[in-house]
N, C-alpha and C positions, 0 to 999 in steps of 0.2 A: 501779798495768793497771789500766783499764778497758775495766770489767764491755762493754762498750760490742761492743770492738774481739772481743773471744772468740767463738769458733768455731769451726762442728767442721770440725776439722784431723783425719789421720791420719796416721797411727807404720805405719811400715811398715817387720817390721825382715828382714831376708836374711838365712842364716848357707849363700853353701855355698863348694867346697870353688877354692884359694886360686888355681887357675890358671883358673876363672874370670871375675877379677874386669875384667881391662882390656875380656868386653870386653859385661859387661855394663854398665859403667860408659855406653856408647854409647847401648844396648840402657833407660838410668835416665833420659839426657835426652833421647830421641827419647815420649817412654813422658809426656814434662811434668816428669821430676821438673827440682827448682832446681838446687837441693843432695844433696848426703849427708855423712854418718860414715863409716872402713874402720877395724876393728878387726880384731885378731891372732883365732880362733877356736879354743880350745882344746876334746876336753869327750872323752865316753863314750856312742853310741848308740848302734842295734841296726845301725849299720854298721863297729865295732867305732871305736878309744881312734885319733881323730885326735889329734896327738899335733908337727905340721911339722918332725916327724927331718929328713927327705926336704924338699930343696925342691920346692917346692906343693906340698907335699901334707898344709900346712896349709890350714885353713877361717878362712873374716874371717865380718867379722859384717856386715853392709849395711844404717842407718837414714835411714830416708827419710820429713821433716817434708812431708804435702801435701793435698789435696784429695784427695776421694774417690772422682772421677773419675781420676785417673788412679794415686790404690797401687790400685785393682781391675787395671787399667792394663797398671800394671807384675808384679802375681801370675800376668797372663794369660797374660803378653810367658814370662816366664821359664817357668813351669810351661809350656808350650807346648813352647821351643825348650829346656833345661838338664834339664828333671825324671828326663828318661830314663833322661840319658847320667852326669848326675851326681850326685853329694851336692846336697838345694835342700829347705831348709826354710824358710816363710816364710809370716810373720803379720802378722794388721793391724790392732789398733789403733785406737781413737778418742781422742784426743788434747785438748783445750784449751790455748790459746797469743794472747799478744797478736798482734794484727792476721791473724787468717787470712785473709784477701786474698790474702798475698802467698806464701802455696804452695799 
């Protein structure tokens, strides 16, 4: 990896109710994300156990690499639209990666 191409990238981690995935897809792209990764997420928290025993009752983990402006647009939009009525956790961390300009 060429250090000249390393730059500030944000890693956005979203844990959301599975039923929100199709809605959030459009929101991520509208906020400027160029792509994302989705995987199942199970666990226990202040809202109880999320084990997907019922259809669309589980959680998904959505991961996005993007620039800082896009990261904060994603978090603000999703918090505004969904946090009141759905389970949503969002985390933004610094990440390093090649070709930061592609994000």
